Structures are given as C-alpha cells and as structure tokens.
N, C-alpha and C positions, 0 to 999 in steps of 0.2 A: 504494500500500500504506500502511496506517497506520504512523505513526511517522516518516514522511518529511516534510520541509518542503515548502511549496507556494507560497512567495512571499506577497505581500499579498493578502488576500481582497477580494472585491467588497463592495458595500454590505450592511449588516446592518440588518434591519428587525424589526418585531414581528409577532405572529400573533394574529388574532381569528377565531374560527369559531363560527357558530351553526347549530343544526339545527332544522328545523320540527317541530312536534309530531307530524305525521303525514305520511309519504311515500306518495302514492297513485299507483300505476301506471296506465297507460291502461286504459280500460274494455274489457278483453277477458277471456275465460274463463281464459286462461292467465296472467293477470297480476293477481292479487288485491292489494288494499291491504294494506300491512304497516306495523307501527309504526315510528317513527323508530328508528334504531340507538341502543342503550343505551350504547354506548362507541365514541368516535371518538378515535383517537390524534392528538395535536397535537405535532409535533416542535418543539423550541425552537430548533433549528439545522438548516439544510439546506445541505449542501456539494455543489457541482456542478462536476465537472471539465470542462475545455475540450472534450474529445472527446465526452463525454456530451451537452453542450449542442448539439452539432452533429448528433446523431442524430435521426431523425424521432420515435422514441419518447421520447427525452429532451426534445424540444421539446413533445411532448404532455403529459409529466409537468409541465414548467414551467408550461404553460398551466393545468393542473388545480390546481397549487399556488397560482397567482395567483388563479384563480377562487374557491378556497376561502379566500382572504384570508391565505394564508401569505406573509409578507413577510421572514421571517428567513432569507434565501437569500444564500449567498456564492458568487459565480461565480469560480472559481479560474482563474489564468492558465495552468495546466498540468494534468497528469493525475495528480499526486500529492496525496494527502490530507494535511492538516496532522496533526501529532501530537495524539492525544487522551489521551495518558497524562499523569499528574500525580503530585505528591508524595503526595496523599491518594488511596489506591486506591478508597475508597468514593465519594468525590466524582467521581473519574474514571469509575467505573462508572455512576453516575447520569447524568453528562453524556453518556456514550456512548449510554445507553438513550434519551436524549432527542434523539438526532441521527440524521438521515437523510442518506445520501450517494448522489448520482446519479452513477454511474460506468460505464465500459465495462470489463468484466472481461477478464483475460488469456485467451488462447486455451485454456490448460489448463482453465479453468473451464467451457468450452463443449463439451468432449468428453462426449457423453452416456454415462452409466454406468448399469448395471442397479441397481435398488433393491429387492431382495427383502426381505420377501414382498409388497410393495405393488404394484410395477409393473415393466414392462420397462425403462423408462428414467426417469432423473431429468431434469426440465425446469425449471430454476430461473429465476424472474423476479426473485429477490432473495435475499440472505443476511442473516439476522438478523431479530429480531422485537421489537416494542415491548412485548409482554406481560411480566409478571413471574411466571412459573410457577417455583416453588421447586424443581421437579424438572427444569428445562429440559433438553431433549435436546441443545440446541446447545452446552451448557457443555462437553461433551467432544468436540465436532466442529469448532468454529470457534475460531481463535486471534485474539488481539488484543482490543482494546476492543469490546464488543458493540454496535456501531452497526448500523443497518439499511442495508445497501447495496442499492440498486435498480439493476438492470442496464438500461442504455439501449439495448442492441443487440437488443431483443426481436424486431423485425421480421426481421432477418437470421436469427435462430435459427429462427423459425417457418418461414421459406422453405426451410430445409434439412432439414426433418423427413421428407420423402417417402422418402428413402433408408433410413430406419430402419424403415419399415413392414414387418412380417412377419419382422423379424430379432431380435425379443426372445426371451427364454427363461423369463420369469416367468409371463406370460399367453399370449403368442403361441404357437399350436400346441399348447397343453397340453390335456389331457382335462378337467381341473377348471375352467379359466377361459378356455379358448380363445374362448368366445363374446364376451369383452370386447374381442377384437382386440388390436392393439398398444397398450399403455397407457403413458401419460406422466404422471408424478407431479410436480405443481407445488408441493408443500408440504413438500418434504424439509427445506429449510433456512430456511423462512420460513412465516409465516401469510399467504397472499396476500390474504385478505379484510381483515386488519388494516390494510393499507396501500392498499386498493383505492380509497378515496375520494381519495387523493392521487396515485395512479399510473395507474389504469385498466388496469393490466397484465392482471389476470384477465379483464376484459371482452374485451380484445383477443385473448386466448387462446381464450376461449369462442367468439367470433365466427369466428375462423379455423378452429377444429375443426368448427364447425357448418356452414360454408359452403364450405370448400375441397374440391376434387375429389381425394380421396385415392386412392392405388392399392390400398387394402385397408381393412378395418375398423379403426377406431382409437377410443381413448377418452382424454380428458383427465381427470385425477383431481386433486382439491384438497380439503384438509381444513382446518377452521378452528375457532377458539374465539370467533369474533365473529358478529355478526348483521346486518351492514349489507348486506342482499341486494337492496334495492329496485331498484338499477340492473341487476341480473342477470336480473330476471324477464321482461323483454320481448326479450331477446337471441335471435337465431336459433341456438339451441344444437344443434338437430337431434338431440337425444338422445345427443350424443357427449361430454358432460361429466357426470361423476358428482361432485356436490357432497356432501361428507361433513362431519359435524359431530363434533368431538371432545367427548365428554361423559363425566361421571363421577359418582360418588356425591356426595351433598350435602356430606359432611364434607371430601372432597378438594377439591371446587370452592371451598368457603368458605375453607379453610385455606391452600391452596397455589397457587391460580390467580389471582394478582393482575392487575389492569388488563385483564381480559377481560370479555366479556359473560357473564353468569351462565347456568347451564345452562337454566333456563326460557326465557330469551331465545333461546338457541341452538335450542331445540326449536320455538319459534315461527318462527324463520327456516327451520328444516327443513321445517315444514309449508308455508311459502310457496313454497319452491323445488320441493317435490314437486307442489304445485298448479299450478306453472308448467311441469310436464312433464319436469323433470329427473329422470334416475335419481339416487337419493340413497343415502346411507350414514351409518352412525355408526361412529366409532372410539372404543371404550371404552378409555380409556388415560389415565394408567397405572393399571391395576387394583391396588387395595391392600386387604388384609384388615383394614380399620379396624373399630372396634367397631360391631356391627350391620350389617356389610357386606351380608349377605344381604337384609335388609329394605331397605337403601338402594339396592342395585342392582336389586332387584325393582321398587321405585318408579320407578327410572330407565327400566327396560324398559317399564313400563306407560305412562310419559310418551311414549316413542318410539312405541309402538303407537297412542296417541291422536293423534300428530302426522302419521303417515303412513297414508294410506288402505289398507285391506286390498287386496292384490293389486298394489300399487305395487312397482316395482323397487327393493328395499331390500337393502343389504349390511351386514354387521356384521364389524368387525375388533376383535380383543381382544388387548391388549398389557399384560402385567404390568409392574410397576415393577422397574427394574433400574438399576444405576449402575456406573461404573468408578472406579478410584482417582483418575484425573485429573478426572473430572466431579465427584466428591465434593469434591475440593480446591477446584475453581473455584466450585461452588455454595456452599460454606461461606464463601468470600471474598465472594461476591455477597450472600448472605443469612445472615449470621452468627447470627441469632436463630431460624433455621428449626427447626421441630419435626418435620421430615421424618425418617423412620426410615432412617438409612444406617449402621446398626451391622453391620459385616461378620460378627460372630459369630452373627448371626441369619440369615445368608444362606449360599447355596452358591456356590462359585466355578465359573464357566463359562468355558472357554478357547476362543478362536477358532483358526482355522487358522494364523495367523501369530503366535500367542502372546498375543493380546489377552485381557484379563481383564474379565469382567463378574460382578457380584454379584447373583444372582437368588434368588428365594424357594426354600426347601428343597423337595425332591421331593414330600413329603407335602402341603405347602401348595399347591404348584402343581397337584397331582392333585385336591385338594379344590376349588380355585377353578375349574379347567377343567371338572370334572364338573358343578358347579353351573351354570356359564354355558351349557354345551352343552344341558343339560336345559331351563333357563329360557328361553333364546333360542328354542328350538324350540317351547315352549309359549306364550310370551307374544308372540312375533313370528312366527307361522306364515307361511311363504312367504318369509321373509327368508333370504338366503344367508350363512352364517358362512364368511368367506373364509379365515381363519387364526386360530390361537391362538399366541401367543409370549410 
C-alpha cells in the first residue's frame, strides 16, 4: 500500500524511447497499416514488488519495459511500496503521475463486481492512468497518490473467469443486451491502451477471450483515449473484444484532456481496429453543453461515421459530466487552474442508495442534451446501437 516503507530500492536507471514513423502490420486484409501512436507514456519511475517480479505476467511486463528501453526500474525487497507523499502536494502529485508500480493486488481487489451500465463484471488489469483529464473519474474513486498500479497476477485472474459466465445481471440474460453475452469491463479504473506498450496486458486479455473455450458467450470491453493499436490488429480476437474509443467535442478535448491522443487520432485508431474485424464502440463522455455544442458534437458524429464502415458492429454510450464533493476537492488540488465548470449552483443534486451525492446537469438541460443525441445518433450513425444514456 502507498505510504509504507519498503527498504532500499534496487538500481535506478534512465529511460529512452523512440517510435518509428510508421507501424505496419503484416500484409493481411484484417491488419491495415496504421500511423505510429501520437502519444506514448514514459514513466520516470517504475517500482516492482518482490511478489510481482515472481509472477509470469510480471516477468513479461519487465521484459517489455526493458525492450522499450525503460531503465528507471526499482526492484523492491518486499511487497510494500515506498511513500510517494511529500511536503509539496503539487510536486507529489506530478511525481505520482509519472510513476508506474508493478504489484500483486490484495484478494479484495480481485473479487469481480458488477459495473452498470457498462458490463456484468469489472476486470481490472491496472488502477490509475497516466493521462491528465481535468474531469478525471478516478479522482473520486481511488485514494492515495495517483500512481498507475499494474496488476501482475493477470494470468490467474483470466483462468478463473469461467465460473462467472452466465451469472451477470447487466448484459447476461437481458432482453436489450443479452446478445453481448457475459461482459467484462477492462477500463473501469485505468486506460488499458495507455499502458499497453509497457505491459501487454490488453493483448493478453484479447488473446485469451478470443481463443479460450468458454462455457457460454462472452465479451471483453475496453475503452481508451489513446491510439496505439498496431499491436492489437493481428491478434486472434475472435470477435469477442469490443474496443471503444472515448471521444468528445473539440472544445472539451483541447481544454480538459491533457496527455492523451487527440480525438482525430482516436478516430483513426477506431477505423483501424474496425478494419481488423473488431466490434467497436464510442463512449461520448463527458458530454458538456459548451458553446456551440450542437455543431461540435455533430462534427464528432460525422467523424465517427467516416471512420466506421456502414453496417459494422458499432455501439454508442453517452455519459454526461457529473462530479461529487470529494472528486471536486481532489480535482481542484490536482488542477488548481482548471476552467472546468463545477459550480454546484448550476447543477442538480442526485443521491444514491447509500446517501452518495452527485452533481448533475438540471433536468431541462439533461432532457435537451438527451433528445438531441438520440435524434442525431440515429440519423448520423444509422445501424449503431445506443446502449445507454446517463
């Protein structure tokens, strides 16, 4: 756990990474050439616990880090991470965002939980994200310094999924989404593509879902704000992984989504994975009624239509911006100069079953947004399925 001492670290080195100008997949119809990724995260520090280094997946991650030229690796003598807190909260935050930890999570982290409205079960390969989205959903969900923790026990987790097939309640057995089978969401607490070049975890998941003899229909789901998809194009996915791209209006992308691939690059990656036969999706989130929002979101929908061939399996998920008192406090600590609108007087309070509070747009605004998106998605993306609005 963060905040605990860990003894003397192992050797510390430096990192150098270069990318070719063009990544070209093998010459097959399902594996088109794609541009080199526009954004690759370079952690300045990698912490590896003893148990993580002993796991097969942990060893694969270490090999990928070394192959990528990442030398800033500290092999810890035990399973506790050193403290990442400091006297300067801003400096501690930036140091944490530049740090990756390879660990074995406690058993409590591995109990699969439903994740409505997205999927039957949450299937984490990591917690934390290197991006700098000023509305970050993790601000209200994860405690401690925001380092990216990569789970080293991925193999054991994948081996235990059979018992969950057919037991979900979000998609399994439902009239609306039963055709998706038992769904597993890999991007609840991380962006799996943001760290894929360093971990290979998403590829491992895709291959397992695509080749394993399952006791019933299943689907892996992952969403991303990145575009490094070249390594996914030739995998034996078997149509059992839906890759989705989180996209937004130009104003939101430019102002609030730092250290990510920009939306045009994400749409290029969307086109590439659709051409490789993956079922695909877009997560339009967080929707904000910025100036000119109708024109900007119409342009976005047209860009999606141009990226995905007519008749391809495409889903749309729409999530409006919301925040909690706790997430607002954290986000203002992280991004004190943000221009993100978090004025409670301009919102409606929504309470959960256990007294949780969320600040959402007023009913009139929500109705206007929802009505527009439902009409325009149907017109501009005919054949796409709008899974939910929230």
